[in-house]
C-alpha angles and dihedrals in degrees: 000000000000120000134202109256116231118247113259091227139033118280091247095047098095099050136163092021094047117018130218088245092057092049093048092051096039100043102026094037115027100027093043090051091056091050094047093048092047092054089049093050099048096043111121093000133112087255093067115105096027121124116255093250093049091046091052094050095045096049097041115113132015117003144120122299093267092053092048092050092048090052093049095051095039093049092046090052091052093043093052093047088054090047094054090051089049091062130083133168110283118290096353098118139042133181113287123228098275094048093042090056091053093046091052091047099044103030104021094236143002089254090056091050090051093050093049091046093055094042094049095045094045091050094050108111116229128339125342145093140284117218136195102210140175119217126173088348094306128113120228144163120233135170127211131195127243109327099347119123139174093256109135094007096105092256118107121213121240099166135358134188126199115240096186110115093238087068094066113003097101091052104031106016107209095340097112091164091060091051092048091049090051091050099048097038103039114006107041112117099226092169090063092045090053091050090049090051091057092044089055091048090056090052125106098299097296138102125020126031113175112243111246111231113235115246113211113239112230112244116243114259112280096018102078130099115304112259117255110250116204116240113264092025119116106283092014128118124266095229090236 
């Protein structure tokens, strides 16, 4: 029996970027409906008793109508649970040292990541999800359609944002870019992303390996850069 996970914050904690009305409809309505339908579909079937992750991976792909519906509802349950844990009250978290190092290496800066996140999510056609993932030690942004997710693909999720209209329409109408900007600039739970990064690094030899900062090697005496001599000083230029 699958159960609806509780929100990790109060329903008014994300205002004004995500209203209490949106959370009540999204979590208590849409997410609950996926969980209830999933329990209905797997009852008295060989799928009953599997973990959510196993169920998703075993029902993904071609199959009969029942298998497809089980996948859709199981994946949407998992996707939404990941989404709730990707949120934190506005401005309360920022990337930790390990994640910051990867962001700088793979995107150039946090601002560059944010711009790419908004552009990619805004350009995604139709419903789906946008994911910040780490694969083979590298950060990346990917989008998926409908209920699809990176689970089992070799990429591990650090953050995810819902691109279905019910995630933002009450607060932002059709302005998906405004919602994505609010998410990545003020609501993203970077503390949880940093924790996931280290959990992945402790996995079975795959995923994240923290980049090792380079330590400059001191030059031997007499081989370093020539000292700067002020103009007008003995040995200095005349400025002419």
